[in-house]
C-alpha positions in Angstrom: 120.8 77.7 118.5 120.3 81.4 118.5 116.9 82.4 119.9 115.8 85.9 119.1 112.4 87.1 121.1 110.8 90.5 119.7 108.0 92.5 121.0 106.1 95.5 119.5 103.8 97.8 121.2 101.5 99.5 118.7 100.6 103.1 119.1 97.0 102.3 118.7 94.8 99.2 117.8 94.5 100.7 114.3 98.1 100.3 113.7 97.3 96.4 113.7 96.7 96.3 109.8 99.8 98.1 109.0 101.5 95.6 111.5 99.9 92.6 109.5 100.8 93.9 106.2 104.6 94.0 107.3 104.3 90.8 109.1 103.3 89.0 105.8 106.1 90.6 103.9 108.8 89.6 106.8 107.2 86.0 106.9 107.8 85.4 103.4 111.3 86.8 103.9 111.8 84.4 106.8 110.7 81.5 104.8 113.5 82.0 102.6 116.1 82.9 104.9 119.3 80.6 105.5 119.5 79.1 108.7 116.1 79.9 110.1 114.8 76.8 111.9 111.5 78.1 113.7 109.2 81.0 113.8 106.3 81.6 116.0 104.2 84.7 117.1 101.6 85.6 119.4 99.8 88.6 120.6 96.5 90.8 121.2 95.5 94.1 121.0 98.5 96.4 120.9 101.2 94.1 122.2 102.6 91.5 119.8 105.6 89.2 119.9 107.7 86.7 117.7 110.3 84.0 118.5 112.7 83.0 115.9 115.2 80.1 116.1 118.3 80.2 113.9 121.5 78.1 113.3 123.9 80.8 113.7 124.0 84.5 114.8 125.3 85.5 111.2 122.1 83.6 109.8 120.0 86.2 112.3 122.0 89.1 111.2 121.5 88.3 107.4 118.0 88.3 107.9 117.6 91.4 110.2 120.1 93.8 108.6 120.2 92.5 104.9 118.2 93.8 102.1 114.8 92.9 102.7 111.3 93.6 104.2 112.4 93.3 107.8 115.2 95.9 107.3 112.3 98.2 105.7 110.3 97.5 108.7 112.7 98.4 111.1 113.4 101.8 109.3 109.6 102.7 109.5 108.5 100.9 112.8 108.3 104.2 114.7 105.3 105.0 112.4 103.3 102.0 114.0 105.0 101.3 117.2 105.4 103.1 120.6 107.9 100.4 121.9 110.3 97.7 120.4 111.9 95.2 122.6 114.5 92.5 121.5 116.4 90.0 123.5 118.8 87.3 121.6 120.5 84.6 123.3 122.1 81.0 122.7 120.3 78.0 124.0 119.7 74.3 123.3 116.1 74.7 124.1 113.4 76.9 122.7 111.6 78.6 125.7 107.7 78.6 126.0 105.7 81.8 125.9 105.8 82.3 129.5 109.6 82.1 129.8 110.2 84.0 126.6 108.3 86.9 127.8 109.9 87.0 131.1 113.2 86.8 129.5 112.7 89.7 127.2 111.4 91.7 130.0 114.3 90.9 132.4 117.0 91.0 129.9 115.9 92.8 126.5 116.4 96.1 125.2 113.7 98.4 124.5 113.3 101.5 122.2 110.7 103.8 122.7 109.1 106.2 120.1 
């Protein structure tokens, strides 16, 4: 399985409303994506996380970079985010949130705006 952990730190708490709109659109795209096995999210205030599980890396890439709401969000993310972090890896086990956040902090790539 391919595990992808993502974090987004909002520029302000007021950007949560725009994030929620993007999240609704992305969730619809996720539900229709080939190879998506599991999706979960958590967050509070300005810091939010997602974890997705995929059958293959190609399935993840098709979702992330294909034509859809996720690609649109990525191109507009700096409107609402001050930082975005990602970490993708292969595993036979889905990490709990504590482990996922630690992996992201230690091994993830971060973009700051």
